[in-house]
FIKOLZA-1660 file (N, C-alpha, C; in steps of 0.1 Angstrom, whole numbers, plus 5000, padded with zeros to 4 digits):
% residues 91
   i   px   py   pz ch aa at
   1 5269 5202 4887  A  G  N
   1 5257 5193 4886  A  G CA
   1 5245 5201 4890  A  G  C
   2 5234 5195 4886  A  T  N
   2 5221 5200 4889  A  T CA
   2 5216 5195 4903  A  T  C
   3 5211 5204 4911  A  T  N
   3 5206 5200 4924  A  T CA
   3 5191 5198 4923  A  T  C
   4 5186 5186 4927  A  R  N
   4 5172 5183 4927  A  R CA
   4 5166 5186 4940  A  R  C
   5 5154 5191 4940  A  P  N
   5 5147 5194 4953  A  P CA
   5 5145 5180 4960  A  P  C
   6 5145 5181 4974  A  I  N
   6 5142 5169 4981  A  I CA
   6 5127 5168 4983  A  I  C
   7 5121 5157 4979  A  I  N
   7 5107 5155 4979  A  I CA
   7 5104 5144 4989  A  I  C
   8 5096 5146 4999  A  K  N
   8 5093 5135 5008  A  K CA
   8 5082 5126 5002  A  K  C
   9 5087 5114 4998  A  W  N
   9 5078 5105 4991  A  W CA
   9 5066 5101 4998  A  W  C
  10 5066 5102 5012  A  E  N
  10 5055 5098 5020  A  E CA
  10 5043 5107 5017  A  E  C
  11 5045 5120 5014  A  S  N
  11 5034 5129 5012  A  S CA
  11 5026 5126 4999  A  S  C
  12 5033 5119 4990  A  Y  N
  12 5026 5115 4977  A  Y CA
  12 5021 5100 4978  A  Y  C
  13 5029 5092 4984  A  L  N
  13 5026 5078 4984  A  L CA
  13 5015 5073 4993  A  L  C
  14 5014 5078 5004  A  I  N
  14 5004 5074 5014  A  I CA
  14 4990 5077 5010  A  I  C
  15 4987 5089 5005  A  P  N
  15 4973 5092 5002  A  P CA
  15 4967 5083 4991  A  P  C
  16 4974 5079 4981  A  V  N
  16 4969 5071 4971  A  V CA
  16 4964 5057 4976  A  V  C
  17 4972 5049 4983  A  P  N
  17 4967 5036 4987  A  P CA
  17 4956 5038 4998  A  P  C
  18 4956 5049 5006  A  K  N
  18 4945 5051 5015  A  K CA
  18 4932 5054 5008  A  K  C
  19 4933 5061 4997  A  Q  N
  19 4920 5063 4989  A  Q CA
  19 4916 5051 4982  A  Q  C
  20 4925 5042 4978  A  I  N
  20 4921 5029 4972  A  I CA
  20 4914 5021 4983  A  I  C
  21 4920 5020 4994  A  A  N
  21 4915 5012 5005  A  A CA
  21 4901 5017 5009  A  A  C
  22 4899 5030 5010  A  K  N
  22 4886 5036 5013  A  K CA
  22 4876 5033 5003  A  K  C
  23 4880 5034 4990  A  S  N
  23 4870 5031 4979  A  S CA
  23 4866 5017 4979  A  S  C
  24 4876 5008 4981  A  V  N
  24 4873 4993 4980  A  V CA
  24 4864 4989 4992  A  V  C
  25 4866 4996 5004  A  S  N
  25 4859 4992 5016  A  S CA
  25 4845 4997 5017  A  S  C
  26 4840 5005 5007  A  T  N
  26 4827 5010 5007  A  T CA
  26 4817 4999 5004  A  T  C
  27 4808 4996 5013  A  P  N
  27 4798 4984 5010  A  P CA
  27 4790 4987 4998  A  P  C
  28 4786 4976 4991  A  F  N
  28 4778 4977 4979  A  F CA
  28 4768 4966 4979  A  F  C
  29 4758 4967 4971  A  N  N
  29 4747 4957 4970  A  N CA
  29 4748 4950 4956  A  N  C
  30 4746 4937 4957  A  I  N
  30 4744 4929 4945  A  I CA
  30 4732 4920 4947  A  I  C
  31 4722 4921 4939  A  N  N
  31 4709 4913 4940  A  N CA
  31 4704 4914 4954  A  N  C
  32 4704 4926 4960  A  G  N
  32 4698 4928 4974  A  G CA
  32 4707 4923 4985  A  G  C
  33 4719 4918 4982  A  E  N
  33 4728 4914 4992  A  E CA
  33 4739 4925 4995  A  E  C
  34 4741 4929 5007  A  K  N
  34 4751 4938 5010  A  K CA
  34 4764 4931 5011  A  K  C
  35 4774 4936 5004  A  L  N
  35 4788 4930 5004  A  L CA
  35 4798 4940 5009  A  L  C
  36 4807 4935 5017  A  N  N
  36 4818 4943 5023  A  N CA
  36 4831 4937 5018  A  N  C
  37 4840 4945 5013  A  V  N
  37 4852 4941 5007  A  V CA
  37 4863 4949 5014  A  V  C
  38 4875 4943 5016  A  S  N
  38 4886 4951 5022  A  S CA
  38 4898 4948 5013  A  S  C
  39 4908 4956 5014  A  A  N
  39 4920 4954 5005  A  A CA
  39 4933 4953 5014  A  A  C
  40 4942 4944 5010  A  S  N
  40 4955 4943 5016  A  S CA
  40 4964 4949 5005  A  S  C
  41 4971 4959 5008  A  I  N
  41 4979 4966 4997  A  I CA
  41 4994 4965 5001  A  I  C
  42 5002 4961 4991  A  G  N
  42 5016 4960 4993  A  G CA
  42 5023 4969 4983  A  G  C
  43 5032 4977 4987  A  I  N
  43 5039 4987 4978  A  I CA
  43 5054 4986 4979  A  I  C
  44 5060 4986 4968  A  S  N
  44 5075 4987 4968  A  S CA
  44 5079 4999 4959  A  S  C
  45 5091 5003 4962  A  L  N
  45 5096 5016 4955  A  L CA
  45 5108 5013 4946  A  L  C
  46 5108 5020 4935  A  Y  N
  46 5119 5020 4926  A  Y CA
  46 5126 5034 4928  A  Y  C
  47 5139 5034 4929  A  P  N
  47 5150 5025 4926  A  P CA
  47 5154 5016 4938  A  P  C
  48 5147 5017 4949  A  C  N
  48 5152 5008 4960  A  C CA
  48 5153 4993 4955  A  C  C
  49 5143 4989 4947  A  N  N
  49 5144 4976 4941  A  N CA
  49 5148 4979 4926  A  N  C
  50 5160 4975 4923  A  K  N
  50 5166 4979 4910  A  K CA
  50 5161 4971 4898  A  K  C
  51 5154 4961 4900  A  S  N
  51 5149 4953 4888  A  S CA
  51 5134 4951 4890  A  S  C
  52 5127 4948 4879  A  L  N
  52 5113 4945 4879  A  L CA
  52 5110 4934 4888  A  L  C
  53 5118 4923 4887  A  S  N
  53 5115 4911 4896  A  S CA
  53 5117 4914 4911  A  S  C
  54 5127 4922 4914  A  S  N
  54 5128 4926 4928  A  S CA
  54 5118 4936 4933  A  S  C
  55 5113 4944 4924  A  L  N
  55 5102 4954 4927  A  L CA
  55 5089 4946 4930  A  L  C
  56 5086 4936 4921  A  L  N
  56 5074 4928 4923  A  L CA
  56 5075 4919 4935  A  L  C
  57 5087 4913 4938  A  K  N
  57 5089 4905 4949  A  K CA
  57 5087 4913 4962  A  K  C
  58 5092 4925 4963  A  A  N
  58 5091 4933 4975  A  A CA
  58 5076 4937 4977  A  A  C
  59 5069 4941 4966  A  A  N
  59 5055 4944 4967  A  A CA
  59 5047 4933 4972  A  A  C
  60 5050 4921 4966  A  D  N
  60 5043 4909 4970  A  D CA
  60 5045 4906 4985  A  D  C
  61 5057 4907 4989  A  S  N
  61 5061 4904 5003  A  S CA
  61 5053 4914 5012  A  S  C
  62 5053 4927 5008  A  A  N
  62 5046 4937 5016  A  A CA
  62 5031 4934 5017  A  A  C
  63 5025 4929 5006  A  M  N
  63 5011 4926 5005  A  M CA
  63 5008 4915 5015  A  M  C
  64 5016 4904 5015  A  Y  N
  64 5014 4893 5024  A  Y CA
  64 5015 4897 5039  A  Y  C
  65 5024 4907 5042  A  K  N
  65 5026 4912 5055  A  K CA
  65 5013 4920 5059  A  K  C
  66 5007 4927 5049  A  A  N
  66 4995 4934 5052  A  A CA
  66 4984 4924 5055  A  A  C
  67 4983 4914 5047  A  K  N
  67 4973 4903 5049  A  K CA
  67 4974 4897 5063  A  K  C
  68 4986 4894 5067  A  E  N
  68 4988 4887 5080  A  E CA
  68 4984 4897 5091  A  E  C
  69 4985 4910 5089  A  A  N
  69 4982 4919 5100  A  A CA
  69 4967 4921 5102  A  A  C
  70 4959 4917 5092  A  G  N
  70 4944 4918 5093  A  G CA
  70 4939 4926 5081  A  G  C
  71 4926 4929 5082  A  K  N
  71 4919 4935 5071  A  K CA
  71 4923 4949 5069  A  K  C
  72 4922 4954 5056  A  N  N
  72 4923 4968 5053  A  N CA
  72 4937 4974 5058  A  N  C
  73 4948 4967 5054  A  R  N
  73 4961 4972 5058  A  R CA
  73 4969 4975 5046  A  R  C
  74 4979 4984 5048  A  I  N
  74 4988 4988 5038  A  I CA
  74 5002 4987 5044  A  I  C
  75 5011 4981 5036  A  Y  N
  75 5025 4980 5040  A  Y CA
  75 5033 4985 5028  A  Y  C
  76 5044 4992 5031  A  I  N
  76 5053 4998 5022  A  I CA
  76 5067 4991 5023  A  I  C
  77 5072 4984 5013  A  S  N
  77 5084 4978 5013  A  S CA
  77 5095 4988 5010  A  S  C
  78 5104 4990 5019  A  L  N
  78 5116 4998 5016  A  L CA
  78 5128 4989 5014  A  L  C
  79 5139 4995 5010  A  E  N
  79 5150 4986 5006  A  E CA
  79 5154 4976 5016  A  E  C
  80 5154 4980 5029  A  A  N
  80 5159 4970 5039  A  A CA
  80 5148 4966 5049  A  A  C
  81 5136 4971 5047  A  E  N
  81 5125 4968 5056  A  E CA
  81 5112 4969 5050  A  E  C
  82 5102 4965 5057  A  T  N
  82 5088 4967 5053  A  T CA
  82 5081 4975 5064  A  T  C
  83 5075 4986 5060  A  Q  N
  83 5069 4995 5070  A  Q CA
  83 5054 4994 5069  A  Q  C
  84 5048 4994 5081  A  R  N
  84 5033 4993 5082  A  R CA
  84 5028 5007 5083  A  R  C
  85 5017 5010 5076  A  I  N
  85 5009 5023 5079  A  I CA
  85 5000 5020 5090  A  I  C
  86 5000 5028 5101  A  S  N
  86 4992 5025 5113  A  S CA
  86 4977 5025 5109  A  S  C
  87 4969 5018 5117  A  R  N
  87 4955 5018 5116  A  R CA
  87 4949 5031 5117  A  R  C
  88 4955 5040 5126  A  D  N
  88 4950 5053 5127  A  D CA
  88 4951 5062 5115  A  D  C
  89 4960 5058 5106  A  E  N
  89 4962 5066 5094  A  E CA
  89 4953 5061 5083  A  E  C
  90 4946 5050 5085  A  L  N
  90 4936 5045 5074  A  L CA
  90 4923 5052 5075  A  L  C
  91 4915 5052 5065  A  P  N
  91 4902 5059 5065  A  P CA
  91 4893 5052 5075  A  P  C
% end
C-alpha cells in the first residue's frame, strides 16, 4: 500500500478561522456610526462526521458552544468531543 504523510490538521485549520474572526471583528462605519461585530465559529471535520447531516450537526453544536462561551470564540468539534481554541490564540 501507499503510505501517506501525517499532516497535523491543526496547523492548517486554526489559522483560517482566526483570520475570519479577526476580519469580522474589525470595526467599520455606516452613516457615521461605528459598528463592532464579533463571530462565533463552529467547525466540524470530515471524515470524523461521516455524513453531511452529522457534519452540519457537529458544526452547529460547536458554534453554539462558542456562543455560550462569549464573543469572538472558535470551537472545533472532533468525533468524540468539542475543543475550544483558547482566547490567547485569538487575534
